[in-house]
N, CA, C and O of each residue as an XYZ file, in Angstrom:
528
protein
N     -29.708    -90.154    -26.410
C     -30.061    -91.555    -26.502
C     -29.606    -92.340    -25.273
O     -30.379    -93.110    -24.703
N     -28.357    -92.145    -24.868
C     -27.852    -92.866    -23.695
C     -28.639    -92.464    -22.453
O     -28.962    -93.309    -21.619
N     -28.949    -91.170    -22.328
C     -29.729    -90.710    -21.185
C     -31.075    -91.436    -21.130
O     -31.524    -91.821    -20.051
N     -31.719    -91.625    -22.278
C     -33.009    -92.323    -22.316
C     -32.873    -93.776    -21.883
O     -33.747    -94.296    -21.190
N     -31.795    -94.434    -22.278
C     -31.557    -95.829    -21.874
C     -31.364    -95.904    -20.366
O     -31.939    -96.765    -19.701
N     -30.557    -95.005    -19.836
C     -30.327    -94.995    -18.382
C     -31.628    -94.700    -17.652
O     -31.913    -95.301    -16.616
N     -32.408    -93.787    -18.182
C     -33.697    -93.440    -17.567
C     -34.618    -94.666    -17.540
O     -35.300    -94.907    -16.544
N     -34.639    -95.425    -18.616
C     -35.452    -96.642    -18.658
C     -34.931    -97.653    -17.642
O     -35.723    -98.285    -16.943
N     -33.607    -97.818    -17.547
C     -33.020    -98.755    -16.569
C     -33.429    -98.363    -15.155
O     -33.765    -99.222    -14.340
N     -33.401    -97.061    -14.865
C     -33.764    -96.611    -13.524
C     -35.223    -96.916    -13.229
O     -35.563    -97.342    -12.125
N     -36.094    -96.697    -14.224
C     -37.513    -96.975    -14.029
C     -37.766    -98.461    -13.804
O     -38.734    -98.834    -13.142
N     -36.902    -99.307    -14.351
C     -37.063   -100.746    -14.203
C     -36.342   -101.283    -12.966
O     -36.315   -102.493    -12.746
N     -35.765   -100.405    -12.168
C     -35.015   -100.869    -11.004
C     -35.931   -101.587    -10.023
O     -37.144   -101.377    -10.008
N     -35.327   -102.430     -9.212
C     -36.086   -103.216     -8.235
C     -36.708   -102.343     -7.151
O     -37.506   -102.836     -6.354
N     -36.366   -101.074     -7.104
C     -36.895   -100.213     -6.062
C     -38.386    -99.968     -6.177
O     -38.991    -99.422     -5.255
N     -38.989   -100.358     -7.284
C     -40.440   -100.266     -7.367
C     -41.064   -101.223     -6.353
O     -42.245   -101.110     -6.024
N     -40.269   -102.153     -5.868
C     -40.706   -103.121     -4.868
C     -40.017   -102.866     -3.525
O     -39.931   -103.772     -2.695
N     -39.539   -101.674     -3.309
C     -38.825   -101.351     -2.074
C     -39.726   -101.551     -0.864
O     -40.945   -101.406     -0.949
N     -39.113   -101.883      0.253
C     -39.866   -102.031      1.493
C     -38.979   -101.625      2.665
O     -37.753   -101.641      2.553
N     -39.594   -101.264      3.783
C     -38.801   -100.840      4.943
C     -38.083   -102.023      5.584
O     -38.500   -103.175      5.460
N     -36.987   -101.699      6.276
C     -36.302   -102.706      7.088
C     -36.132   -102.144      8.493
O     -36.102   -100.930      8.695
N     -36.023   -103.037      9.444
C     -35.805   -102.600     10.817
C     -34.428   -101.956     10.901
O     -33.458   -102.471     10.345
N     -34.349   -100.837     11.593
C     -33.095   -100.092     11.713
C     -32.071   -100.947     12.450
O     -32.368   -101.469     13.524
N     -30.874   -101.099     11.893
C     -29.878   -101.952     12.550
C     -29.242   -101.333     13.798
O     -28.654   -102.053     14.606
N     -29.350   -100.009     13.967
C     -28.678    -99.364     15.101
C     -29.615    -98.673     16.090
O     -29.211    -98.398     17.220
N     -30.841    -98.391     15.697
C     -31.750    -97.654     16.580
C     -32.972    -98.524     16.868
O     -33.729    -98.881     15.966
N     -33.142    -98.852     18.134
C     -34.250    -99.716     18.545
C     -35.596    -99.054     18.255
O     -35.767    -97.853     18.467
N     -36.529    -99.835     17.775
C     -37.899    -99.393     17.471
C     -37.972    -98.348     16.364
O     -38.922    -97.566     16.313
N     -36.983    -98.326     15.479
C     -36.997    -97.474     14.299
C     -36.904    -98.340     13.047
O     -36.341    -99.434     13.073
N     -37.466    -97.831     11.950
C     -37.430    -98.511     10.664
C     -36.854    -97.576      9.624
O     -37.066    -96.365      9.683
N     -36.121    -98.137      8.667
C     -35.620    -97.382      7.527
C     -36.635    -97.537      6.404
O     -36.880    -98.644      5.924
N     -37.219    -96.424      5.993
C     -38.347    -96.422      5.074
C     -37.968    -95.675      3.789
O     -37.787    -94.458      3.817
N     -37.846    -96.393      2.664
C     -37.523    -95.734      1.404
C     -38.704    -94.903      0.899
O     -39.865    -95.238      1.133
N     -38.382    -93.820      0.208
C     -39.420    -92.966     -0.381
C     -38.896    -92.394     -1.692
O     -37.704    -92.126     -1.845
N     -39.810    -92.216     -2.623
C     -39.479    -91.699     -3.947
C     -40.361    -90.487     -4.230
O     -41.577    -90.535     -4.047
N     -39.736    -89.404     -4.678
C     -40.466    -88.172     -4.969
C     -40.247    -87.786     -6.428
O     -39.113    -87.614     -6.875
N     -41.334    -87.655     -7.152
C     -41.252    -87.190     -8.535
C     -42.399    -86.220     -8.778
O     -43.566    -86.563     -8.592
N     -42.057    -85.014     -9.192
C     -43.061    -83.972     -9.475
C     -43.995    -83.743     -8.291
O     -45.206    -83.607     -8.465
N     -43.427    -83.702     -7.092
C     -44.175    -83.468     -5.848
C     -45.205    -84.541     -5.541
O     -46.138    -84.305     -4.774
N     -45.045    -85.710     -6.128
C     -45.858    -86.881     -5.786
C     -44.931    -87.869     -5.080
O     -43.978    -88.373     -5.674
N     -45.218    -88.136     -3.818
C     -44.371    -88.999     -2.994
C     -44.928    -90.411     -2.931
O     -46.130    -90.610     -2.758
N     -44.043    -91.388     -3.072
C     -44.347    -92.791     -2.819
C     -43.524    -93.185     -1.603
O     -42.295    -93.206     -1.665
N     -44.182    -93.492     -0.513
C     -43.500    -93.898      0.716
C     -43.750    -95.393      0.881
O     -44.891    -95.824      1.052
N     -42.681    -96.177      0.828
C     -42.782    -97.632      0.857
C     -42.891    -98.100      2.307
O     -41.882    -98.251      2.996
N     -44.115    -98.326      2.760
C     -44.387    -98.610      4.171
C     -44.468   -100.106      4.493
O     -44.638   -100.478      5.654
N     -44.350   -100.952      3.491
C     -44.384   -102.400      3.691
C     -44.054   -103.104      2.397
O     -43.940   -102.469      1.349
N     -43.902   -104.404      2.464
C     -43.614   -105.161      1.252
C     -44.814   -105.051      0.308
O     -45.940   -105.391      0.670
N     -44.545   -104.569     -0.911
C     -45.596   -104.338     -1.912
C     -46.698   -103.414     -1.393
O     -47.854   -103.534     -1.799
N     -46.346   -102.505     -0.508
C     -47.327   -101.591      0.086
C     -46.689   -100.200      0.155
O     -45.702    -99.995      0.862
N     -47.260    -99.257     -0.583
C     -46.750    -97.886     -0.536
C     -47.904    -96.916     -0.372
O     -49.007    -97.143     -0.869
N     -47.628    -95.837      0.333
C     -48.599    -94.755      0.480
C     -48.214    -93.641     -0.486
O     -47.035    -93.333     -0.657
N     -49.210    -93.050     -1.107
C     -48.984    -91.936     -2.018
C     -49.408    -90.641     -1.341
O     -50.469    -90.571     -0.720
N     -48.566    -89.612     -1.466
C     -48.860    -88.316     -0.873
C     -48.509    -87.217     -1.866
O     -47.507    -87.306     -2.576
N     -49.332    -86.194     -1.910
C     -48.925    -84.956     -2.554
C     -47.925    -84.299     -1.607
O     -47.991    -84.498     -0.394
N     -47.005    -83.521     -2.158
C     -45.969    -82.902     -1.335
C     -46.564    -82.123     -0.158
O     -46.060    -82.205      0.962
N     -47.609    -81.388     -0.407
C     -48.224    -80.559      0.640
C     -48.938    -81.394      1.707
O     -49.282    -80.871      2.767
N     -49.162    -82.666      1.445
C     -49.883    -83.540      2.379
C     -48.972    -84.543      3.086
O     -49.459    -85.436      3.781
N     -47.658    -84.404      2.916
C     -46.743    -85.309      3.621
C     -46.957    -85.182      5.128
O     -47.088    -84.065      5.629
N     -46.996    -86.289      5.860
C     -47.133    -86.196      7.318
C     -45.980    -85.393      7.921
O     -44.855    -85.443      7.424
N     -46.264    -84.662      8.982
C     -45.248    -83.821      9.640
C     -44.007    -84.606     10.026
O     -42.890    -84.103      9.903
N     -44.193    -85.844     10.494
C     -43.074    -86.693     10.927
C     -42.098    -86.957      9.765
O     -40.898    -87.124      9.988
N     -42.600    -86.993      8.566
C     -41.758    -87.169      7.382
C     -41.270    -85.810      6.874
O     -40.114    -85.674      6.473
N     -42.137    -84.822      6.890
C     -41.810    -83.502      6.338
C     -40.604    -82.862      7.018
O     -39.710    -82.356      6.339
N     -40.567    -82.877      8.365
C     -39.435    -82.219      9.020
C     -38.133    -82.958      8.739
O     -37.076    -82.333      8.653
N     -38.193    -84.284      8.593
C     -36.986    -85.031      8.241
C     -36.527    -84.676      6.825
O     -35.330    -84.523      6.581
N     -37.469    -84.546      5.900
C     -37.135    -84.192      4.519
C     -36.455    -82.830      4.471
O     -35.444    -82.667      3.787
N     -37.001    -81.846      5.192
C     -36.410    -80.506      5.212
C     -34.986    -80.575      5.751
O     -34.085    -79.954      5.189
N     -34.772    -81.317      6.827
C     -33.436    -81.456      7.395
C     -32.476    -82.051      6.369
O     -31.345    -81.587      6.223
N     -32.934    -83.079      5.661
C     -32.079    -83.727      4.655
C     -31.710    -82.769      3.534
O     -30.550    -82.705      3.127
N     -32.686    -82.026      3.033
C     -32.443    -81.108      1.924
C     -31.452    -80.019      2.339
O     -30.564    -79.658      1.566
N     -31.601    -79.507      3.535
C     -30.730    -78.437      4.011
C     -29.313    -78.949      4.292
O     -28.340    -78.243      4.027
N     -29.190    -80.149      4.817
C     -27.888    -80.645      5.271
C     -27.175    -81.605      4.326
O     -26.005    -81.918      4.546
N     -27.838    -82.070      3.300
C     -27.222    -83.031      2.386
C     -26.441    -82.298      1.307
O     -27.009    -81.535      0.524
N     -25.147    -82.532      1.272
C     -24.316    -81.849      0.284
C     -23.939    -82.757     -0.887
O     -23.534    -82.266     -1.941
N     -24.065    -84.048     -0.718
C     -23.651    -84.969     -1.772
C     -24.688    -86.069     -1.957
O     -25.000    -86.806     -1.022
N     -25.211    -86.171     -3.158
C     -26.149    -87.243     -3.472
C     -26.107    -87.479     -4.980
O     -25.560    -86.674     -5.734
N     -26.682    -88.577     -5.398
C     -26.657    -88.951     -6.811
C     -27.766    -88.248     -7.586
O     -28.736    -87.742     -7.022
N     -27.577    -88.240     -8.901
C     -28.626    -87.751     -9.794
C     -29.508    -88.927    -10.181
O     -29.099    -90.083    -10.064
N     -30.700    -88.635    -10.635
C     -31.655    -89.704    -10.948
C     -31.179    -90.634    -12.061
O     -31.606    -91.787    -12.115
N     -30.316    -90.169    -12.938
C     -29.852    -91.041    -14.016
C     -28.762    -92.016    -13.555
O     -28.372    -92.907    -14.310
N     -28.270    -91.854    -12.322
C     -27.280    -92.775    -11.784
C     -27.985    -93.927    -11.065
O     -28.979    -93.724    -10.367
N     -27.463    -95.117    -11.244
C     -28.067    -96.279    -10.594
C     -27.789    -96.265     -9.097
O     -26.720    -95.844     -8.656
N     -28.758    -96.729     -8.325
C     -28.662    -96.747     -6.868
C     -28.717    -98.189     -6.405
O     -29.528    -98.975     -6.894
N     -27.860    -98.532     -5.470
C     -27.839    -99.907     -4.963
C     -28.631   -100.001     -3.656
O     -28.927    -98.992     -3.017
N     -28.963   -101.232     -3.277
C     -29.610   -101.466     -1.990
C     -28.726   -100.996     -0.846
O     -29.224   -100.529      0.178
N     -27.424   -101.119     -1.017
C     -26.496   -100.679      0.034
C     -26.672    -99.190      0.286
O     -26.716    -98.758      1.437
N     -26.772    -98.407     -0.773
C     -26.956    -96.962     -0.618
C     -28.328    -96.627     -0.041
O     -28.487    -95.647      0.686
N     -29.309    -97.450     -0.374
C     -30.669    -97.200      0.099
C     -30.765    -97.347      1.618
O     -31.502    -96.606      2.269
N     -30.022    -98.304      2.182
C     -30.176    -98.604      3.608
C     -28.938    -98.369      4.467
O     -28.957    -98.685      5.657
N     -27.875    -97.831      3.904
C     -26.657    -97.587      4.680
C     -26.130    -96.185      4.427
O     -26.336    -95.608      3.359
N     -25.452    -95.655      5.423
C     -24.814    -94.348      5.301
C     -23.663    -94.284      6.284
O     -23.550    -95.127      7.174
N     -22.816    -93.292      6.124
C     -21.629    -93.176      6.974
C     -21.805    -92.215      8.141
O     -21.027    -92.260      9.094
N     -22.789    -91.364      8.089
C     -22.963    -90.321      9.099
C     -23.993    -90.771     10.144
O     -25.199    -90.686      9.912
N     -23.510    -91.246     11.287
C     -24.411    -91.780     12.313
C     -25.248    -90.708     13.010
O     -26.149    -91.037     13.782
N     -24.962    -89.429     12.748
C     -25.832    -88.381     13.298
C     -27.190    -88.384     12.590
O     -28.141    -87.758     13.058
N     -27.273    -89.090     11.465
C     -28.527    -89.167     10.707
C     -29.363    -90.393     11.061
O     -30.411    -90.622     10.458
N     -28.909    -91.179     12.029
C     -29.571    -92.447     12.355
C     -31.052    -92.317     12.684
O     -31.829    -93.217     12.367
N     -31.457    -91.231     13.304
C     -32.866    -91.075     13.671
C     -33.599    -90.092     12.752
O     -34.720    -89.675     13.046
N     -32.960    -89.728     11.647
C     -33.560    -88.791     10.699
C     -33.725    -89.450      9.334
O     -34.838    -89.560      8.820
N     -32.623    -89.882      8.760
C     -32.603    -90.469      7.435
C     -31.646    -89.701      6.550
O     -30.941    -88.810      7.025
N     -31.610    -90.034      5.258
C     -30.670    -89.412      4.354
C     -31.239    -89.349      2.941
O     -32.099    -90.140      2.554
N     -30.733    -88.389      2.196
C     -31.119    -88.215      0.799
C     -30.127    -89.011     -0.043
O     -28.916    -88.896      0.144
N     -30.640    -89.816     -0.968
C     -29.795    -90.680     -1.769
C     -29.567    -90.095     -3.161
O     -28.458    -90.135     -3.693
N     -30.634    -89.556     -3.737
C     -30.537    -88.990     -5.089
C     -31.496    -87.813     -5.193
O     -32.085    -87.380     -4.203
N     -31.637    -87.310     -6.404
C     -32.585    -86.214     -6.626
C     -33.984    -86.581     -6.131
O     -34.718    -85.727     -5.634
N     -34.345    -87.852     -6.271
C     -35.716    -88.284     -5.972
C     -35.846    -89.317     -4.855
O     -36.932    -89.479     -4.300
N     -34.769    -90.016     -4.513
C     -34.839    -91.091     -3.513
C     -34.355    -90.628     -2.153
O     -33.342    -89.939     -2.035
N     -35.104    -91.021     -1.122
C     -34.786    -90.704      0.273
C     -34.966    -91.979      1.098
O     -35.728    -92.870      0.723
N     -34.265    -92.050      2.210
C     -34.539    -93.088      3.204
C     -34.841    -92.367      4.513
O     -33.994    -91.652      5.048
N     -36.050    -92.560      5.021
C     -36.461    -91.937      6.276
C     -36.301    -92.928      7.415
O     -36.688    -94.090      7.288
N     -35.736    -92.481      8.522
C     -35.673    -93.283      9.743
C     -36.903    -92.897     10.562
O     -36.995    -91.784     11.082
N     -37.844    -93.832     10.668
C     -39.120    -93.515     11.320
C     -39.363    -94.420     12.525
O     -39.048    -95.609     12.488
N     -39.924    -93.852     13.593
C     -40.287    -94.675     14.751
C     -41.331    -95.721     14.351
O     -42.201    -95.462     13.519
N     -41.229    -96.891     14.950
C     -42.138    -97.981     14.599
C     -43.600    -97.612     14.810
O     -44.445    -97.965     13.987
N     -43.917    -96.908     15.897
C     -45.316    -96.561     16.146
C     -45.870    -95.643     15.045
O     -47.036    -95.764     14.671
N     -45.042    -94.729     14.529
C     -45.495    -93.869     13.430
C     -45.658    -94.670     12.144
O     -46.626    -94.472     11.411
N     -44.722    -95.570     11.864
C     -44.836    -96.413     10.672
C     -46.115    -97.238     10.732
O     -46.812    -97.374      9.726
N     -46.430    -97.790     11.901
C     -47.675    -98.551     12.055
C     -48.889    -97.661     11.801
O     -49.872    -98.088     11.195
N     -48.806    -96.427     12.271
C     -49.919    -95.486     12.101
C     -50.187    -95.182     10.625
O     -51.336    -95.224     10.185
N     -49.139    -94.877      9.862
C     -49.363    -94.533      8.455
C     -49.590    -95.774      7.601
O     -50.184    -95.696      6.525
N     -49.126    -96.895      8.075
C     -49.305    -98.149      7.350
C     -50.731    -98.662      7.468
O     -51.298    -99.189      6.511
N     -51.300    -98.502      8.652
C     -52.671    -98.926      8.859
C     -52.828   -100.391      9.184
O     -53.953   -100.871      9.330
N     -51.724   -101.121      9.302
C     -51.778   -102.526      9.671
C     -50.438   -102.922     10.273
O     -49.434   -102.249     10.041
N     -50.410   -104.008     11.043
C     -49.164   -104.407     11.703
C     -48.056   -104.746     10.713
O     -48.315   -105.166      9.585
N     -46.823   -104.554     11.157
C     -45.666   -104.953     10.372
C     -45.467   -106.445     10.611
O     -45.432   -106.895     11.756
N     -45.340   -107.200      9.545
C     -45.169   -108.651      9.662
C     -43.800   -108.946     10.262
O     -42.793   -108.380      9.836
N     -43.766   -109.838     11.255
C     -42.525   -110.130     11.979
C     -41.378   -110.580     11.091
O     -40.225   -110.256     11.377
N     -41.659   -111.320     10.015
C     -40.539   -111.806      9.200
C     -39.811   -110.673      8.498
O     -38.697   -110.872      8.014
N     -40.403   -109.506      8.431
C     -39.741   -108.372      7.785
C     -38.683   -107.755      8.695
O     -37.843   -106.987      8.227
N     -38.710   -108.077      9.978
C     -37.749   -107.493     10.905
C     -36.378   -108.126     10.720
O     -36.254   -109.320     10.449
N     -35.360   -107.300     10.872
C     -33.980   -107.785     10.808
C     -33.560   -108.179     12.208
O     -33.843   -107.466     13.171
N     -32.894   -109.296     12.324
C     -32.398   -109.747     13.621
C     -30.916   -109.613     13.678
O     -30.304   -109.943     14.694
């Protein structure tokens, strides 16, 4: 019963509205949240804008980062644990600044070059979304 309540809370989390932010340490990079469930990826490429991919169709620029994260990530949360915005966009290991990090069983944050984000987004990134 408690697991079901936590599962419902997670589904109602604000991350359904997740959006990328400009990387605070790497110029021309964006931190892009992504959610994977049953090999169906939701990549949040803009405010209220997400791209859906089957696992086998993930772009190479995202795929190699995901593989690196899976191989090198030793500690992450389970899906029934709540995730904060701080965890979504911050980490302690600066060697991951241009790759990204795994947050939970299903949540990832990819560090993507701006030109690639524009390419998969299909439209310009609105200036007010940039962090100064």
